[in-house]
C-alpha positions in Angstrom: 103.8 102.5 50.5 101.5 100.4 48.5 99.8 98.7 51.2 96.4 97.4 52.4 95.9 95.1 55.1 92.9 94.0 57.2 93.0 97.3 59.9 91.9 99.3 57.3 88.4 100.3 56.8 86.9 99.7 53.4 83.8 100.9 51.7 82.5 100.0 48.4 80.3 102.7 46.3 77.4 100.0 45.4 76.1 102.1 42.0 77.9 102.2 38.7 81.2 104.0 38.5 82.4 105.5 35.1 86.1 104.2 35.2 87.5 107.3 33.2 87.2 109.3 36.9 90.6 109.9 38.9 91.6 110.8 41.7 89.8 114.2 41.7 86.5 112.5 40.1 86.5 109.9 42.7 86.9 112.2 45.5 84.4 113.7 44.2 82.0 111.0 44.6 83.4 110.3 48.1 82.1 114.1 49.0 79.3 114.2 47.3 77.5 110.8 47.4 79.0 109.1 50.3 79.6 111.7 52.3 82.4 110.2 53.5 86.1 112.1 53.6 88.6 111.1 50.8 92.0 111.2 53.5 90.7 109.8 56.2 92.7 106.7 55.7 90.0 104.5 54.2 89.9 102.4 51.0 87.1 103.5 48.5 86.3 100.9 46.4 84.2 101.6 42.8 83.0 99.0 40.4 82.2 100.0 36.4 78.4 99.1 35.2 79.5 96.0 33.2 81.3 94.7 36.2 84.9 93.7 34.8 86.9 96.8 36.2 87.3 97.9 40.1 89.6 101.0 41.1 90.4 101.3 44.8 90.9 104.9 46.3 93.2 105.1 49.3 94.9 107.8 51.2 98.7 107.5 52.4 101.1 109.8 53.5 101.6 112.4 51.0 99.1 110.9 48.8 96.4 109.1 46.9 96.7 106.0 45.8 94.6 104.6 43.6 94.7 100.6 42.7 92.9 99.4 39.4 92.6 96.2 38.1 90.7 95.1 34.9 89.8 91.6 34.0 89.8 89.5 31.0 87.5 87.3 31.5 84.3 87.1 33.7 82.5 89.9 35.8 83.3 90.9 39.4 79.9 89.6 41.8 77.1 92.0 41.6 76.8 94.2 44.7 73.1 95.4 44.6 72.7 98.6 46.7 71.0 97.7 49.9 68.3 99.9 51.2 70.2 102.8 48.5 72.8 103.5 51.3 75.7 105.2 49.8 78.2 103.1 50.3 78.2 99.4 52.1 81.1 99.3 54.9 82.9 95.6 54.0 85.4 93.5 55.5 89.3 93.1 54.4 88.6 89.2 54.0 85.1 90.1 51.4 87.5 92.5 49.2 89.6 89.7 48.9 86.8 87.6 47.9 85.3 90.1 45.7 88.6 90.5 43.5 89.2 86.9 43.6 85.8 86.2 42.4 84.3 83.9 44.5 81.0 84.4 45.5 80.0 85.6 48.7 76.2 84.5 48.6 76.8 80.6 49.2 79.5 81.8 51.6 79.3 80.4 55.7 81.1 82.5 58.1 82.0 80.2 61.4 81.9 82.4 64.7 85.3 83.9 65.6 86.5 84.7 68.6 86.8 88.9 68.7 88.3 91.4 71.4 
């Protein structure tokens, strides 16, 4: 319970979201705008217009879990919608950098072996 890890899929909704939305409202965005299924085990990420609030919606066995963070100072890096896609697929490491306030624009990822 209450676990997110790097083996999961992470989808970022690149448009501003009304943070008053909860489980049902965010699930509606996932179904209608992102064309995904909310209960597929993926983590769905939403940002508000001011980029100082972030919500993560995740289905675990038995129900939804909603993670919510409000920054007291600063903003989360701006993610512009690329080619008007309904979502962006990001990695666990990119999510951690996003939440920690580290800019991904100037980072260089070194080659790694993957299976």
